[in-house]
N, C-alpha and C positions, 0 to 999 in steps of 0.2 A: 505493499500498499503506500503510492508514493502521498503524503502532503504536501498540499500548494500554496502557499501561505495568498491570502488577501489583502487588499485595502478594506477595511469592514468597521465600524462599531460595532458590530455584533459578531462576526465574526472571525476568528483567528489562521482558519484556513479548511483546505475541503481536498476530498481525494473520492475519486471516482472507478470502481473496476467496471470497467463492460463487457465483462464475460458475466458477472454473476447483477449485473445492472444494481449493482450498492453504491447510491452516494452515502458519508460518511464527510457529518460536518462537524471543525470541533469551534462554539461560539468560545469567543472571551469572557468567561465567565469558569473558561475550563472540561464544562462538559461537550462530553463527548453521544454526537444521535448517528446510530445508521438510519440510512431511507430506503429501502428494498424496495423493488421493481420500477427503479429509477431508467425509462428510458433517455439516452446518448442525447437527444437533443433536449429534455428538460437539464441537465448536467449542464450542458453548452450554452443556455440559456441563465441560466443563476450563473457561469461565470460570465456572460458575454454583459450582464445588468451591470448598469452606473450606480444603482444600491442590492449587494447583497442582502443587507437586509431585510430592506422592502420585499426583494423579492419571494426572500424566504416565508415574512407571515403571508405570504397573498397563498 
């Protein structure tokens, strides 16, 4: 799992496994969450979003 640091007031890092479709998000609070059945397009939308925190909330 390769964590990619992101610029966000809410999120510290993101990882995505295209084979298992698992998105891992490490929040600035230190909590980590795994989201299952995430399509590659959704992961790309998150990474391309200007506000990753807003994208996660929606």
